Rosetta silent file (secondary structure, phi, psi, omega in degrees, C-alpha in Angstrom):
SEQUENCE: XXXXXXXXXXXXXXXXXXXXXXXXXXXXXXXXXXXXXXXXXXXXXXXXXXXXXXXXXXXXXXXXXXXXXXXXXXXXXXXXXXXXXXXXXXXXXXXXXXXXXXXXXXXXXXXXXXXXXXXXXXXXXXXXXXXXXXXXXXXXXXXXXXXXXXXXXXXXXXXXXXXXXXXXXX
SCORE:     score description
SCORE:     0.000 S_00000001
   1 L     0.000  135.435  173.292   86.893 -103.116   65.393 S_00000001
   2 L   -78.332  137.101  177.674   84.291 -103.737   62.716 S_00000001
   3 L   -87.783  134.463  176.661   83.955 -101.035   60.065 S_00000001
   4 L   -82.100  142.059  169.341   80.441  -99.526   59.644 S_00000001
   5 L   -75.549  168.116 -173.768   79.081  -98.979   56.103 S_00000001
   6 H   -52.528  -52.578 -175.085   78.098  -95.350   55.212 S_00000001
   7 H   -51.507  -51.553  179.482   74.504  -95.626   56.022 S_00000001
   8 H   -67.160  -30.043 -179.124   75.096  -97.078   59.585 S_00000001
   9 H   -79.193  -31.105  171.258   77.791  -94.708   60.336 S_00000001
  10 H   -73.648  -21.047 -177.799   75.807  -91.659   59.411 S_00000001
  11 L   -93.145   -5.189 -172.230   72.843  -92.788   61.389 S_00000001
  12 L   -71.782  159.537  174.376   74.913  -93.745   64.535 S_00000001
  13 H   -65.705  -28.839 -178.374   74.615  -92.052   67.825 S_00000001
  14 H   -63.588  -41.838  176.591   78.350  -91.090   67.627 S_00000001
  15 H   -67.315  -34.881 -178.862   77.689  -88.752   64.674 S_00000001
  16 H   -85.457    3.331 -176.111   74.675  -87.328   66.187 S_00000001
  17 L   -74.266  117.568 -173.034   76.329  -86.595   69.594 S_00000001
  18 L   -88.962   10.578  169.481   76.013  -82.860   69.988 S_00000001
  19 L   -92.434  -17.819 -178.626   78.892  -82.653   72.560 S_00000001
  20 L   -93.661  116.840  170.716   81.612  -83.648   70.169 S_00000001
  21 L    65.040   26.617 -172.143   83.228  -80.841   68.193 S_00000001
  22 L  -105.009  -18.749  175.023   80.104  -78.631   68.479 S_00000001
  23 L  -112.722   26.851  179.261   81.312  -75.629   70.400 S_00000001
  24 L   -66.931  137.477 -176.285   84.601  -75.020   68.594 S_00000001
  25 E   -89.473  178.439  174.230   85.256  -71.230   68.373 S_00000001
  26 L   -74.417  -51.984  178.809   86.816  -69.121   65.584 S_00000001
  27 L  -128.019  166.330  170.116   89.955  -68.389   67.576 S_00000001
  28 L   101.889 -161.535 -166.057   91.527  -69.477   70.958 S_00000001
  29 L   -58.624  -53.249 -175.473   92.209  -72.711   72.661 S_00000001
  30 L  -108.609   86.406 -165.864   89.467  -74.883   71.064 S_00000001
  31 E  -148.982  159.225  171.438   89.236  -73.110   67.668 S_00000001
  32 H   -54.784  -52.737 -169.869   89.337  -73.423   63.872 S_00000001
  33 H   -57.401  -44.047 -174.730   92.549  -71.173   63.887 S_00000001
  34 H   -67.025  -50.157 -178.673   94.351  -73.648   66.311 S_00000001
  35 H   -67.706  -38.194  176.604   93.210  -76.793   64.602 S_00000001
  36 H   -92.725   -5.069 -177.151   93.875  -75.658   61.072 S_00000001
  37 L    60.400   20.628  160.589   96.971  -73.514   61.961 S_00000001
  38 L  -157.828  158.471 -174.733   95.610  -70.540   60.123 S_00000001
  39 L   -88.661  112.279 -177.711   92.606  -68.249   60.717 S_00000001
  40 H   -54.271  -40.121 -173.143   89.790  -68.900   58.021 S_00000001
  41 H   -70.044  -47.343  177.683   88.249  -65.467   58.295 S_00000001
  42 H   -66.481  -23.488  175.694   91.644  -63.726   57.800 S_00000001
  43 H   -70.561  -33.869  178.659   92.451  -66.046   54.917 S_00000001
  44 H   -83.356  -38.211  176.296   89.196  -64.970   53.137 S_00000001
  45 H   -59.668  -29.761 -178.475   89.515  -61.252   54.125 S_00000001
  46 L   -64.908  -27.296 -175.891   92.975  -61.144   52.538 S_00000001
  47 L   -74.956  152.511 -176.750   91.408  -61.965   49.120 S_00000001
  48 L   -87.693  -23.059  178.064   90.551  -58.810   47.097 S_00000001
  49 L  -109.740  172.628  175.347   87.427  -60.135   45.557 S_00000001
  50 L   -47.090  145.186 -176.346   84.236  -61.796   46.912 S_00000001
  51 E  -146.665  152.294 -174.213   85.009  -65.170   48.761 S_00000001
  52 E  -129.761  136.967  178.564   82.972  -67.972   49.932 S_00000001
  53 E  -123.179  124.234  174.287   83.756  -70.466   52.942 S_00000001
  54 E  -114.499  114.743  179.894   82.075  -73.792   53.167 S_00000001
  55 E  -111.798  125.311 -176.546   82.579  -75.626   56.436 S_00000001
  56 E   -99.793  129.534 -177.169   81.645  -79.244   56.579 S_00000001
  57 L    78.982   43.734 -174.987   80.811  -80.845   59.851 S_00000001
  58 L   -73.266  -10.099  179.289   80.183  -77.367   61.300 S_00000001
  59 L    67.025 -120.882  179.366   78.577  -78.692   64.475 S_00000001
  60 L   -91.841    0.788 -179.984   76.461  -75.811   66.141 S_00000001
  61 L    66.110   23.282  176.915   78.135  -73.384   63.770 S_00000001
  62 H   -60.470  -39.888  178.182   79.383  -71.335   66.807 S_00000001
  63 H   -64.489  -44.222 -176.110   82.755  -70.571   65.040 S_00000001
  64 H   -58.627  -47.882 -176.848   80.710  -69.607   61.871 S_00000001
  65 H   -60.125  -40.525  174.531   78.524  -67.172   63.968 S_00000001
  66 H   -61.294  -45.400  176.719   81.567  -65.612   65.318 S_00000001
  67 H   -57.427  -47.981 -179.066   82.978  -65.171   61.896 S_00000001
  68 H   -56.004  -44.632 -178.472   79.725  -63.732   60.561 S_00000001
  69 H   -66.012  -34.710  177.361   79.653  -61.126   63.479 S_00000001
  70 H   -76.300  -31.827  174.895   83.256  -60.019   62.893 S_00000001
  71 H   -62.830  -45.438  178.799   82.644  -59.927   59.051 S_00000001
  72 H   -60.313  -49.915 -169.413   79.682  -57.528   59.714 S_00000001
  73 H   -64.251  -26.596 -178.348   81.685  -55.425   62.273 S_00000001
  74 H   -84.936  -13.019 -175.213   84.677  -55.200   59.631 S_00000001
  75 L    79.520   27.849 -171.701   82.326  -54.030   56.875 S_00000001
  76 L  -108.355   -6.371 -178.568   83.079  -57.235   54.884 S_00000001
  77 L   -53.717  -23.967  178.221   79.466  -58.716   54.624 S_00000001
  78 L   -72.658  -23.428 -173.860   79.259  -57.434   51.014 S_00000001
  79 L  -117.350  -14.243 -175.698   82.075  -59.636   49.826 S_00000001
  80 E  -118.942  141.560  171.161   82.205  -62.647   52.120 S_00000001
  81 E  -132.637  153.366 -168.624   79.762  -65.607   52.604 S_00000001
  82 E  -137.213  133.231  176.471   79.798  -68.534   54.852 S_00000001
  83 E  -132.089  128.149  178.418   77.840  -71.836   54.391 S_00000001
  84 E  -112.799  124.509  178.327   77.931  -74.420   57.168 S_00000001
  85 E  -112.982  134.537  177.604   76.789  -78.012   56.636 S_00000001
  86 E  -150.273  145.933 -176.531   76.188  -80.629   59.402 S_00000001
  87 L   -64.667  -28.684 -172.463   74.425  -83.923   59.533 S_00000001
  88 L  -115.317  125.627  170.429   72.454  -82.760   62.743 S_00000001
  89 L   -78.547   81.985 -176.683   70.359  -79.623   62.975 S_00000001
  90 L  -141.576   48.312 -175.975   71.706  -78.453   66.236 S_00000001
  91 L   -79.620  135.905  178.085   72.850  -75.046   65.227 S_00000001
  92 L   -42.076  137.956  178.624   73.659  -72.304   67.683 S_00000001
  93 H   -59.207  -33.599 -179.689   70.896  -69.837   68.126 S_00000001
  94 H   -75.811   -8.840  178.551   73.162  -66.997   67.237 S_00000001
  95 H   -95.946  -12.863 -176.766   73.999  -68.683   63.967 S_00000001
  96 L   -84.663  156.143  173.676   70.583  -68.810   62.625 S_00000001
  97 L    64.463   38.901 -170.848   68.730  -66.246   60.541 S_00000001
  98 L   -99.198    5.693  179.549   71.853  -64.475   59.262 S_00000001
  99 H    64.925 -151.737 -173.712   70.619  -64.099   55.634 S_00000001
 100 H   -58.813  -33.191 -175.891   73.044  -64.321   52.765 S_00000001
 101 H   -63.101  -37.809  178.480   76.057  -64.005   55.018 S_00000001
 102 E  -134.401  114.004 -178.215   75.697  -67.191   56.841 S_00000001
 103 E  -113.400  132.554 -178.270   73.687  -70.134   55.563 S_00000001
 104 E  -126.807  135.603 -172.523   73.297  -73.267   57.503 S_00000001
 105 E  -134.263  134.358 -174.358   72.180  -76.611   56.084 S_00000001
 106 E  -100.990  125.598  176.249   71.309  -79.817   57.990 S_00000001
 107 L   141.379 -179.693 -178.101   72.287  -82.951   55.879 S_00000001
 108 L   -76.362  129.092 -176.048   74.975  -84.811   54.019 S_00000001
 109 L   -67.170  -15.690  173.262   77.086  -82.480   52.008 S_00000001
 110 L   -72.592  -16.115 -174.851   77.110  -84.909   49.197 S_00000001
 111 L  -122.124  -15.852 -175.716   73.259  -84.703   48.770 S_00000001
 112 L   -86.604  147.869 -179.117   72.347  -81.102   49.750 S_00000001
 113 L   -73.240  117.408  178.533   72.137  -78.594   46.982 S_00000001
 114 L  -121.910  122.640 -179.652   75.132  -75.992   47.119 S_00000001
 115 L   -85.525  134.575  165.732   75.143  -73.326   44.532 S_00000001
 116 L    84.072 -169.830 -178.960   78.501  -72.051   42.993 S_00000001
 117 L  -111.429  172.274 -177.079   81.993  -72.764   44.173 S_00000001
 118 E  -126.332  141.523  173.867   84.112  -72.058   47.431 S_00000001
 119 E   -80.674  -26.754  175.124   87.257  -70.216   47.999 S_00000001
 120 E  -148.027  131.170  179.940   87.759  -72.186   51.136 S_00000001
 121 E  -122.850  117.971  173.196   86.347  -75.591   52.164 S_00000001
 122 E  -118.626  153.723 -177.938   87.191  -76.821   55.801 S_00000001
 123 E  -143.931   82.254 -177.726   86.394  -80.095   57.378 S_00000001
 124 L   -85.054  113.850  175.688   87.593  -79.964   61.068 S_00000001
 125 L    45.154   45.228  170.529   87.584  -83.357   62.841 S_00000001
 126 L  -122.318  -16.626 -176.494   84.686  -84.603   60.763 S_00000001
 127 H   -67.839  -19.867 -177.806   85.999  -86.946   58.146 S_00000001
 128 H   -72.271  -11.387  178.042   86.368  -89.838   60.772 S_00000001
 129 H   -87.640    4.589 -171.441   82.456  -89.959   60.764 S_00000001
 130 L  -114.599  135.294  173.327   82.443  -90.789   57.002 S_00000001
 131 L   -75.672  -40.423  177.634   83.046  -94.254   55.604 S_00000001
 132 L  -102.135   79.416 -177.624   84.182  -93.104   52.208 S_00000001
 133 H   -64.850  -48.288 -171.452   86.698  -90.515   53.142 S_00000001
 134 H   -60.127  -47.559  173.772   88.463  -90.459   49.800 S_00000001
 135 H   -58.982  -32.779  172.174   85.160  -90.045   48.124 S_00000001
 136 H   -68.390  -49.458 -173.444   84.160  -87.118   50.359 S_00000001
 137 H   -58.336  -44.871 -177.050   87.477  -85.381   49.872 S_00000001
 138 H   -61.091  -40.519 -176.243   87.057  -85.833   46.043 S_00000001
 139 H   -62.520  -50.026 -173.902   83.465  -84.357   46.405 S_00000001
 140 H   -63.942  -45.163  174.131   84.824  -81.376   48.484 S_00000001
 141 H   -53.189  -41.717 -178.262   87.684  -80.819   45.899 S_00000001
 142 H   -71.661  -18.957  177.154   84.950  -80.431   43.225 S_00000001
 143 L   -82.422  -12.610 -176.277   83.354  -77.594   45.186 S_00000001
 144 E   -77.257  148.400  168.080   86.436  -75.460   45.134 S_00000001
 145 E   -68.371  166.554  177.242   86.870  -72.433   43.043 S_00000001
 146 E   -50.499  -37.817  176.467   89.963  -72.503   40.698 S_00000001
 147 E  -100.085   16.017 -168.467   92.068  -70.734   43.333 S_00000001
 148 E   -77.795  156.484 -173.049   90.200  -72.454   46.225 S_00000001
 149 E  -126.105  129.198  177.384   91.820  -74.093   49.303 S_00000001
 150 E  -111.898  129.120  173.285   90.598  -77.341   51.026 S_00000001
 151 E  -123.021  111.714  169.384   91.709  -77.847   54.708 S_00000001
 152 E  -142.972  157.771 -178.316   90.718  -81.042   56.445 S_00000001
 153 L   -88.277  124.731  172.806   91.884  -83.530   59.168 S_00000001
 154 L  -131.600  132.186  169.229   92.490  -87.015   57.834 S_00000001
 155 L  -105.597  113.229 -179.742   93.954  -89.874   59.850 S_00000001
 156 H   -50.555  -36.643 -178.128   95.376  -92.287   57.349 S_00000001
 157 H   -58.611  -20.841 -178.630   94.810  -95.175   59.740 S_00000001
 158 H  -100.406    5.617  176.882   91.008  -94.681   59.033 S_00000001
 159 L  -101.195  127.376 -177.293   91.337  -94.792   55.288 S_00000001
 160 E  -118.848  163.122 -179.649   90.888  -98.298   53.842 S_00000001
 161 L   -82.305 -165.141 -178.968   91.383  -99.723   50.338 S_00000001
 162 L   -69.486  -25.372  176.683   88.750 -101.340   48.173 S_00000001
 163 L   -80.185  -12.218 -179.379   89.156 -104.693   50.267 S_00000001
 164 L    97.515    4.032  174.244   88.421 -102.905   53.434 S_00000001
 165 L   -82.781  138.667  177.958   92.046 -102.983   54.716 S_00000001
 166 E   -55.349  140.300 -178.288   93.495  -99.895   56.319 S_00000001
 167 L   -84.903  -23.500  170.099   96.034  -98.341   53.775 S_00000001
 168 L   -48.820  121.888  175.461   98.413  -97.300   56.495 S_00000001
 169 L    76.981    0.741 -179.934  101.174  -99.867   56.588 S_00000001
 170 L   -62.158    0.000    0.000   99.725 -101.752   53.544 S_00000001
Protein backbone atom coordinates (compact mmCIF):
# COMPACT_ATOMS: atom_id res chain seq x y z
CA UNK A 1 0.00 0.00 0.00
CA UNK A 2 1.29 3.44 -0.88
CA UNK A 3 1.34 6.09 1.87
CA UNK A 4 -0.55 9.31 1.20
CA UNK A 5 0.91 12.65 2.17
CA UNK A 6 -0.98 14.79 4.69
CA UNK A 7 -2.84 16.97 2.16
CA UNK A 8 -3.97 13.99 0.06
CA UNK A 9 -5.12 12.04 3.10
CA UNK A 10 -7.11 14.92 4.60
CA UNK A 11 -8.81 15.58 1.25
CA UNK A 12 -9.61 11.91 0.56
CA UNK A 13 -13.09 10.41 0.40
CA UNK A 14 -12.14 8.05 3.24
CA UNK A 15 -11.78 10.91 5.70
CA UNK A 16 -14.97 12.60 4.51
CA UNK A 17 -17.07 9.41 4.75
CA UNK A 18 -19.82 10.36 7.18
CA UNK A 19 -20.70 6.72 7.93
CA UNK A 20 -17.40 5.92 9.62
CA UNK A 21 -17.26 6.59 13.38
CA UNK A 22 -19.85 9.34 13.15
CA UNK A 23 -22.66 7.95 15.30
CA UNK A 24 -20.67 6.80 18.34
CA UNK A 25 -22.52 7.48 21.58
CA UNK A 26 -21.27 8.49 25.00
CA UNK A 27 -22.11 5.12 26.58
CA UNK A 28 -23.21 1.69 25.36
CA UNK A 29 -22.05 -0.78 22.73
CA UNK A 30 -20.69 1.73 20.17
CA UNK A 31 -19.47 4.36 22.58
CA UNK A 32 -16.65 6.49 23.89
CA UNK A 33 -16.88 4.75 27.27
CA UNK A 34 -16.35 1.35 25.64
CA UNK A 35 -13.61 2.44 23.25
CA UNK A 36 -11.66 4.47 25.83
CA UNK A 37 -12.40 2.11 28.73
CA UNK A 38 -13.53 5.05 30.86
CA UNK A 39 -16.44 7.47 30.76
CA UNK A 40 -15.22 10.92 29.65
CA UNK A 41 -18.09 12.79 31.30
CA UNK A 42 -17.60 11.00 34.62
CA UNK A 43 -13.86 11.71 34.39
CA UNK A 44 -14.59 15.44 34.06
CA UNK A 45 -17.45 15.51 36.58
CA UNK A 46 -15.14 13.99 39.21
CA UNK A 47 -12.93 17.06 39.04
CA UNK A 48 -13.74 19.65 41.65
CA UNK A 49 -12.93 22.65 39.48
CA UNK A 50 -13.99 23.77 36.02
CA UNK A 51 -12.99 21.29 33.32
CA UNK A 52 -12.74 21.29 29.53
CA UNK A 53 -12.95 18.37 27.08
CA UNK A 54 -11.59 18.49 23.53
CA UNK A 55 -12.66 15.68 21.22
CA UNK A 56 -10.66 15.48 17.98
CA UNK A 57 -12.36 13.66 15.12
CA UNK A 58 -15.74 13.97 16.83
CA UNK A 59 -17.70 12.96 13.73
CA UNK A 60 -21.32 14.06 14.06
CA UNK A 61 -20.68 14.99 17.72
CA UNK A 62 -23.54 12.70 18.73
CA UNK A 63 -21.69 11.60 21.89
CA UNK A 64 -20.81 15.20 22.70
CA UNK A 65 -24.48 16.21 22.41
CA UNK A 66 -25.36 13.39 24.82
CA UNK A 67 -22.65 14.62 27.19
CA UNK A 68 -23.97 18.19 26.94
CA UNK A 69 -27.54 17.01 27.68
CA UNK A 70 -26.39 15.10 30.74
CA UNK A 71 -24.16 17.97 31.87
CA UNK A 72 -27.16 20.30 31.83
CA UNK A 73 -29.42 17.74 33.55
CA UNK A 74 -26.88 17.25 36.34
CA UNK A 75 -26.39 21.00 36.87
CA UNK A 76 -22.75 20.88 35.76
CA UNK A 77 -23.01 23.28 32.82
CA UNK A 78 -21.41 26.13 34.80
CA UNK A 79 -18.15 24.24 35.23
CA UNK A 80 -17.84 21.88 32.26
CA UNK A 81 -17.33 22.71 28.60
CA UNK A 82 -16.83 20.55 25.53
CA UNK A 83 -15.19 21.32 22.19
CA UNK A 84 -15.52 18.98 19.23
CA UNK A 85 -13.33 19.26 16.14
CA UNK A 86 -13.83 17.30 12.93
CA UNK A 87 -12.56 17.76 9.39
CA UNK A 88 -16.10 17.56 8.02
CA UNK A 89 -19.01 19.80 9.04
CA UNK A 90 -21.52 16.97 9.42
CA UNK A 91 -22.53 17.66 12.99
CA UNK A 92 -25.70 16.17 14.48
CA UNK A 93 -28.55 18.69 14.61
CA UNK A 94 -28.90 18.21 18.38
CA UNK A 95 -25.26 19.13 18.86
CA UNK A 96 -25.48 22.53 17.20
CA UNK A 97 -26.27 25.82 18.94
CA UNK A 98 -25.39 24.73 22.46
CA UNK A 99 -23.58 27.93 23.39
CA UNK A 100 -20.52 27.80 25.61
CA UNK A 101 -21.28 24.27 26.85
CA UNK A 102 -20.61 22.65 23.45
CA UNK A 103 -18.59 24.27 20.70
CA UNK A 104 -18.20 22.50 17.34
CA UNK A 105 -15.47 23.38 14.87
CA UNK A 106 -14.97 22.04 11.34
CA UNK A 107 -11.33 21.91 10.31
CA UNK A 108 -7.93 20.50 11.09
CA UNK A 109 -7.27 20.76 14.84
CA UNK A 110 -3.74 21.94 14.11
CA UNK A 111 -5.00 25.04 12.32
CA UNK A 112 -8.25 25.99 14.07
CA UNK A 113 -7.98 28.57 16.86
CA UNK A 114 -8.58 26.96 20.25
CA UNK A 115 -8.42 29.17 23.33
CA UNK A 116 -6.95 27.85 26.56
CA UNK A 117 -6.04 24.34 27.59
CA UNK A 118 -8.04 21.16 28.10
CA UNK A 119 -8.34 18.75 31.01
CA UNK A 120 -9.26 15.90 28.68
CA UNK A 121 -8.34 15.44 25.03
CA UNK A 122 -9.77 12.42 23.21
CA UNK A 123 -9.12 11.14 19.72
CA UNK A 124 -11.22 7.99 19.14
CA UNK A 125 -10.29 6.10 15.96
CA UNK A 126 -9.20 9.24 14.14
CA UNK A 127 -5.40 9.18 14.12
CA UNK A 128 -5.33 6.69 11.25
CA UNK A 129 -6.65 9.49 9.01
CA UNK A 130 -3.57 11.61 9.73
CA UNK A 131 -0.22 11.15 7.99
CA UNK A 132 1.90 12.73 10.76
CA UNK A 133 0.44 10.89 13.74
CA UNK A 134 3.29 11.68 16.10
CA UNK A 135 3.13 15.37 15.13
CA UNK A 136 -0.59 15.44 15.90
CA UNK A 137 -0.08 13.67 19.23
CA UNK A 138 2.58 16.25 20.10
CA UNK A 139 0.16 19.06 19.15
CA UNK A 140 -2.63 17.56 21.27
CA UNK A 141 -0.27 17.12 24.20
CA UNK A 142 0.47 20.85 23.95
CA UNK A 143 -3.25 21.59 24.41
CA UNK A 144 -3.43 19.81 27.78
CA UNK A 145 -3.67 21.57 31.11
CA UNK A 146 -0.90 20.65 33.59
CA UNK A 147 -3.14 17.92 35.08
CA UNK A 148 -4.70 17.02 31.70
CA UNK A 149 -5.19 13.58 30.21
CA UNK A 150 -4.84 12.53 26.54
CA UNK A 151 -6.63 9.38 25.34
CA UNK A 152 -6.17 8.34 21.72
CA UNK A 153 -6.14 5.19 19.61
CA UNK A 154 -2.83 4.59 17.88
CA UNK A 155 -1.95 1.60 15.71
CA UNK A 156 1.87 1.41 15.77
CA UNK A 157 1.77 -0.31 12.37
CA UNK A 158 0.56 3.00 10.92
CA UNK A 159 3.40 5.08 12.37
CA UNK A 160 6.42 5.50 10.11
CA UNK A 161 9.93 6.82 10.63
CA UNK A 162 11.48 9.72 8.69
CA UNK A 163 12.29 7.43 5.74
CA UNK A 164 8.65 6.29 5.48
CA UNK A 165 9.19 2.81 6.92
CA UNK A 166 6.75 1.51 9.57
CA UNK A 167 8.33 1.65 13.03
CA UNK A 168 6.71 -1.62 14.08
CA UNK A 169 9.24 -4.39 13.64
CA UNK A 170 11.97 -1.98 12.55
